[in-house]
Each structure stands twice: as structure tokens, then as C-alpha cells.
N, C-alpha and C positions, 0 to 999 in steps of 0.2 A: 624742771629746769636743770640744765647741765651747769655744773660749777667746776671751776679750776682754781687752784691756789696761786697766790702771787709767786711763790717759789717755783711752781711748775711753769708759769709763764716766763719767769726770768730764765729758767733753764732752756726753754725753747728759744728764747731771744738770744741767749749766749751761744747756742748751737748754730745760730745763723738762719733759723727757720723764718720764712716769710710769714709774719703775723699781721692780721687785719684787726687792729685795736681801735675801738671807738670809746673815747673818753666823754662821758655824759655830764661832767661837771660844768659849772658856769665858767665863762671866759676868764673872769678874774681869778678863779681857783687854778685854772690851767696855767696862767701866767707864772705861778709859783713853781711850775715844773710838771712835765708829763713824761710818759714813757716815750722814748724816741720813736718817731714814725706814727704815733697815735693821731687819729683824726678827732678833732673836738666837734661834737654835736651835742649841745646842751640838752638835757632831758626834755625840756619843754618844746624843743624843735625836732625831736626824733620823728614824730608823726609826719611832719611836713617835709623832712629830708630823707625819709626812708627810700624814696625813689632813686636816691644816689647809690644805694647799696645793691649788691648782686646776690641773688638768692642761691647761686651756685658756690658762693664763698662762705667760709666760716669766720665769724666775727667774735672777738673777745670784748666784752663790755666792761668798762672800768669807771668807777667814781671815787669818792673820798673813802668810803667805808664798805661799800657793797650794796647798800640799800637802793639807791637810785638806779644803779646799773642792773640790779635785780628786777626792778620795775620795767626798765627798758628791754631787758632780756625777755621777760614774759610778754610784753607788748609785741616785740618783733617776732617772737615764736608764734604768736597767734596769727601772724600774717605769712607764716611759712619760711621765715628766715632761720638759718643755722647759726644760733648764737649761744655763747657760753658766758656766764657771769664770773668775773674774777672776785673770789671771796676775799673780804678784808680791804678791798680797794687800795688806794694809794697809801693808806696808813700801813698796809702790810708789805708794800713794795720796797725792796732793799736794793734794787738795781739802779742803773744810771737813769738820769732824767735830762730832758732838754728844755 
């Protein structure tokens, strides 16, 4: 499983790179703030919504601490998606939130 740090994601974000971020936290968790532009697909719905994703794109998976996003990363990898887990999740994120 590929992993990226929150600092690396923040640097890419601040450089204006187009990132495809999937936040797998529950809706009520996301309401407290998410990385700008992140799409919320709760972990329990990833299997049912993966048809919305494009296998030619790279996705960064995010959750609260990195555990659920790690499971989502492994699951999507098994279906041929290019996914990276953000280590430490939102607890490690120091950038802006929306």
C-alpha cells in the first residue's frame, strides 16, 4: 500500500496541484471540516460508489487517523485503482479546512 504524509499532501495542495482526495469518514465527522475539494464517501459506501471513480486517476484516501482510509486504500487497490493512504489522517492535517 502506498502512503503519503499529511505534510506532503499539504505541500502539493499549496503548490496548486489538482488532487483527488476521498474522505472516508462519516458525514457527521466531515461536517467538522475537511480538506478543501475532498469528496466524502463514507467507508461503508466505498464498495457501492467505486463506480464513480476513474481508474486512470490517482486518489488520496483520508480519514480521522489513517486506519479506515488504509482499509479503503487496500480495498480499492484490489480492484485496480491507483490509491494512496494519507498517514495520520485529519489528526495530522495542519492545512486549511472547509
